[in-house]
C-alpha positions in Angstrom: -56.2 -48.8 18.2 -57.7 -51.9 18.0 -56.6 -54.8 19.3 -58.4 -57.8 17.5 -56.3 -59.8 15.3 -56.0 -59.1 11.4 -54.3 -62.5 10.5 -57.4 -63.8 7.9 -58.8 -60.5 5.7 -61.3 -61.3 3.5 -61.8 -57.6 2.8 -59.4 -54.8 3.4 -59.4 -51.0 3.1 -62.6 -50.5 0.9 -64.0 -47.1 0.6 -67.1 -46.3 3.5 -69.1 -44.4 1.1 -69.4 -47.9 -1.1 -70.8 -49.5 2.1 -74.5 -49.6 2.6 -74.5 -51.2 6.5 -77.8 -53.0 6.8 -77.4 -54.4 4.0 -74.3 -56.2 4.4 -74.8 -56.7 8.4 -77.5 -58.3 7.3 -75.7 -60.7 4.4 -73.0 -61.6 6.7 -75.4 -63.4 9.5 -77.5 -64.9 6.4 -74.1 -66.4 5.3 -73.3 -67.7 9.0 -70.1 -65.4 9.1 -67.7 -65.4 12.1 -65.2 -62.8 12.4 -64.9 -59.4 13.0 -66.3 -56.2 10.6 -64.1 -52.9 11.5 -64.7 -49.3 10.1 -61.6 -47.0 10.8 -60.4 -43.5 10.4 -58.5 -41.0 11.9 -59.2 -40.7 15.8 -62.3 -43.3 15.2 -62.6 -47.1 15.4 -65.4 -49.5 15.3 -66.3 -53.0 15.6 -68.6 -55.7 14.6 -68.3 -59.2 15.7 -70.2 -62.2 14.6 -70.1 -65.6 15.4 -71.6 -67.8 13.5 -74.1 -65.2 11.9 -74.8 -64.0 15.1 -73.9 -60.2 15.8 -72.7 -60.3 19.7 -71.5 -57.0 19.7 -70.4 -53.9 18.5 -67.9 -51.4 19.8 -67.3 -48.2 18.9 -64.4 -46.0 19.8 -63.9 -41.8 19.3 -61.2 -39.9 21.3 -60.8 -43.0 24.1 -64.6 -42.6 24.3 -66.7 -46.3 23.9 -70.5 -46.5 22.9 -71.9 -50.1 22.8 -74.9 -51.3 21.5 -77.1 -48.4 19.3 -75.1 -45.9 19.9 -72.4 -47.6 18.7 -74.5 -47.9 15.5 -75.5 -44.4 15.7 -71.9 -43.3 16.1 -70.6 -45.7 13.2 -73.4 -44.9 10.8 -73.2 -40.9 10.9 -69.0 -41.5 10.6 -69.6 -43.9 7.2 -71.7 -41.2 5.7 -70.4 -38.2 6.2 -66.2 -39.1 6.9 -63.7 -40.6 4.4 -62.8 -44.4 6.8 -62.6 -47.9 5.4 -64.1 -50.7 6.2 -62.3 -54.1 6.9 -63.6 -57.8 7.3 -61.6 -60.4 8.8 -62.6 -63.9 9.1 -62.0 -66.1 12.2 -63.1 -69.1 13.7 -66.2 -69.2 16.1 -63.8 -69.8 19.2 -61.4 -66.9 18.4 -64.7 -64.4 17.9 -65.2 -65.7 21.3 -62.0 -64.2 22.4 -62.4 -61.3 20.5 -65.7 -60.2 22.1 -63.0 -60.7 25.3 -60.7 -58.1 24.0 -63.5 -55.6 23.5 -66.2 -56.3 25.8 -64.6 -58.5 28.4 -64.0 -58.5 32.1 -60.8 -57.3 32.8 -59.4 -59.8 35.2 -55.5 -58.2 35.2 -55.1 -54.4 33.2 -51.4 -53.5 33.1 -49.4 -55.6 35.6 -46.0 -55.8 35.4 -45.3 -59.4 33.9 -42.3 -59.3 36.4 -44.3 -59.2 39.6 -46.7 -61.4 38.9 -46.0 -65.3 39.2 -47.0 -66.2 35.6 -47.1 -69.8 35.7 -49.2 -69.7 39.0 -51.6 -67.5 36.8 -51.7 -69.7 33.8 -52.7 -72.8 35.9 -55.1 -70.7 37.8 -56.9 -69.8 34.2 -56.9 -73.3 33.3 -58.6 -74.3 36.5 -60.9 -72.0 35.7 -62.1 -72.8 32.0 -60.6 -69.1 30.5 -62.3 -68.6 27.5 -60.6 -64.9 26.7 -56.9 -64.0 26.0 -53.8 -62.9 27.7 -51.5 -59.9 26.1 -48.0 -59.5 27.0 -47.1 -55.8 25.6 -44.7 -53.2 25.8 -44.8 -49.7 23.8 -43.6 -51.5 21.1 -44.4 -55.0 21.0 -47.5 -57.0 21.5 -48.5 -60.8 21.9 -51.5 -62.7 23.0 -53.1 -66.2 23.6 -56.4 -67.1 23.1 -58.0 -69.3 25.4 -61.3 -72.0 25.2 -62.0 -73.2 28.1 -59.2 -73.2 30.1 -57.1 -74.1 26.8 -54.6 -72.0 24.5 -55.9 -72.6 21.2 -54.1 -69.7 19.2 -51.0 -67.5 19.3 -50.7 -64.0 17.8 -48.5 -61.2 17.9 -47.8 -57.2 16.3 -45.6 -58.9 13.3 -47.6 -62.3 12.4 -49.7 -62.6 9.3 -51.7 -65.7 10.3 -53.1 -66.9 14.5 -49.6 -69.4 15.3 -49.8 -72.4 16.9 -46.3 -71.7 19.0 -46.1 -69.8 22.0 -42.2 -69.0 21.1 -42.8 -65.1 20.6 -45.8 -64.7 23.6 -42.5 -66.1 25.6 -40.4 -63.8 24.2 -42.7 -60.7 24.2 -43.6 -61.6 28.3 -39.6 -61.7 28.8 -38.7 -58.1 27.6 -37.8 -55.5 30.3 -41.2 -53.3 31.6 -43.7 -56.0 30.2 -47.1 -55.5 30.9 -50.2 -58.6 31.1 -53.6 -57.6 30.5 -56.2 -61.0 31.2 -59.9 -60.2 30.0 -62.2 -63.2 30.2 -65.9 -63.9 28.5 -68.9 -66.0 28.7 -69.1 -69.0 26.7 -70.0 -69.1 23.1 -73.2 -70.3 23.6 -74.3 -67.6 26.4 -72.5 -65.2 23.9 -74.9 -66.2 21.1 -78.0 -65.9 22.6 -78.6 -61.9 22.1 -78.3 -61.1 18.5 -78.1 -57.7 17.8 -79.7 -58.2 14.7 -82.8 -59.3 16.2 -82.6 -57.1 19.3 -81.7 -53.4 17.3 -83.5 -51.8 14.4 -80.7 -50.9 12.5 -82.5 -50.0 9.0 -84.4 -47.8 11.3 -80.5 -46.5 12.5 -79.2 -46.3 9.5 -82.4 -44.3 8.0 -82.0 -42.0 10.7 -78.5 -40.9 10.3 -79.0 -40.5 6.5 -81.6 -38.3 7.5 -79.0 -36.3 9.7 -76.9 -36.2 7.3 -79.3 -34.6 4.8 -78.4 -37.0 1.7 -80.1 -38.9 -0.7 -80.9 -42.1 0.6 -79.2 -45.1 -1.3 -82.2 -45.8 -3.8 -82.2 -42.1 -4.4 -78.6 -41.7 -5.3 -76.8 -42.3 -8.5 -75.5 -46.3 -8.1 -71.0 -45.6 -8.1 -69.5 -48.8 -9.4 -68.1 -50.7 -6.4 -68.6 -53.5 -3.9 -71.7 -52.4 -2.4 -73.8 -51.7 -5.8 -71.8 -55.0 -8.0 -74.2 -58.5 -8.3 -71.4 -61.0 -7.6 -70.1 -62.8 -11.5 -68.3 -65.6 -12.3 -65.1 -64.2 -11.7 -66.4 -63.3 -8.1 -67.7 -66.6 -7.7 -64.8 -68.6 -9.4 -62.3 -66.9 -6.7 -64.3 -68.1 -3.9 -64.5 -71.2 -5.3 -60.8 -71.1 -4.9 -60.6 -69.9 -2.0 -62.7 -73.0 -0.5 -60.7 -75.2 -2.2 -57.8 -73.4 -0.4 -59.0 -74.1 3.1 -60.0 -77.8 2.3 -56.3 -78.4 1.2 -55.0 -76.9 4.7 -57.2 -79.2 6.5 -57.3 -82.6 4.6 -54.7 -81.7 1.5 -55.6 -82.7 -2.0 -59.0 -85.0 -0.9 -59.6 -81.6 0.8 -60.0 -80.3 -2.7 -61.4 -82.7 -4.6 -64.2 -82.8 -2.3 -65.1 -78.9 -2.8 -65.2 -79.4 -6.3 -67.3 -83.0 -6.3 -69.7 -81.5 -3.9 -70.3 -78.8 -6.1 -70.7 -80.0 -9.1 -73.6 -82.2 -7.5 -75.0 -79.1 -5.8 -75.4 -77.3 -9.1 -72.3 -75.5 -10.1 -71.0 -72.6 -8.3 -73.6 -70.4 -9.0 -75.4 -72.0 -6.4 -73.5 -70.4 -3.5 -75.5 -67.3 -4.4 -78.7 -69.1 -2.7 -78.7 -69.2 1.2 -80.8 -72.5 1.0 -78.5 -74.2 -1.7 -75.5 -72.9 -0.2 -76.6 -74.4 2.8 -77.0 -78.1 1.6 -74.0 -77.7 -0.3 -72.4 -76.4 2.7 -73.5 -79.6 4.9 -73.2 -82.3 2.1 -69.4 -81.2 2.2 -69.2 -82.1 5.8 -70.7 -85.4 5.4 -68.3 -86.0 2.9 -65.0 -84.6 4.4 -65.7 -86.3 7.9 -65.3 -89.7 6.1 -61.9 -88.8 4.8 -60.5 -88.1 8.2 -62.5 -88.5 11.1 -59.4 -86.5 13.3 -59.7 -83.4 11.2 -60.8 -80.7 12.6 -63.5 -80.7 10.2 -66.2 -78.5 12.2 -63.7 -75.6 12.5 -63.0 -76.2 8.8 -66.6 -75.6 8.0 -67.1 -72.2 9.8 -64.0 -71.2 8.0 -65.9 -71.7 5.1 -69.1 -70.2 6.0 -67.3 -67.1 6.7 -65.3 -66.9 3.7 -68.5 -67.5 1.9 -70.4 -65.0 4.1 -67.6 -62.6 3.5 -67.0 -62.8 0.2 -70.4 -62.0 -0.9 -71.5 -59.4 1.3 -69.7 -56.7 -0.2 
């Protein structure tokens, strides 16, 4: 079962037959998406991690056998065509996406060690001194909690009953203290290093998708009857209005009422909500908004806010 946080959904439980992978993956990339696209079906899971539009990894697991790279794409595409699974898309900040990579394909520093047999205080000091980018996970058969790290400092907490990535370590401490609790520690490279290799540039996913279609002996999407649904539909005014409201909510979370006003003002100056359908116009709008919001509160986490907005735009309009 995937351990990745599911705290910030864009879409959940999308029927896979409405999904054309190369189109959606490329739209997420062009929109600067940060987060996770996952596919799940009985006995099979696959995850694609993006950081600021760069597809840094794909992992596919069937019956506890893991595949990555080209093999993972091929397996995923076969499943999308032949099975009845579901697609989920979750937003993350870029820093959390780095931690997601650590969970999926990172280096295991500890695996299944009993918490009571470890000096956790000293271990956490060592992780800080080593500048850990990754995750510390505490778990039992029933519970699980994670601490996300950037450069050796905790940046968020998540547990199995959480609806969001939290700022408090209280639940993590409780789970770590449970009888028989185990701990995993996984690390990965810096964001800059991970973004050096973009799978969408290294792998021809269009050819892999065509090959999967040929194996399954079904019509290609352009030859098949168009079904109503998210893969075929062009974003309409209602969908755009929902996106605008989401952007306002994100801005308000960081800058209160002034953030909402900034989104409205910048969007009006840019030409209205339909400019969000154009990559270049969207980029100009986001740049203007970033400049505007920095003048509101120089201490606010503006870069993180902008990353979330880019992920929101990319995710909403990709499918």
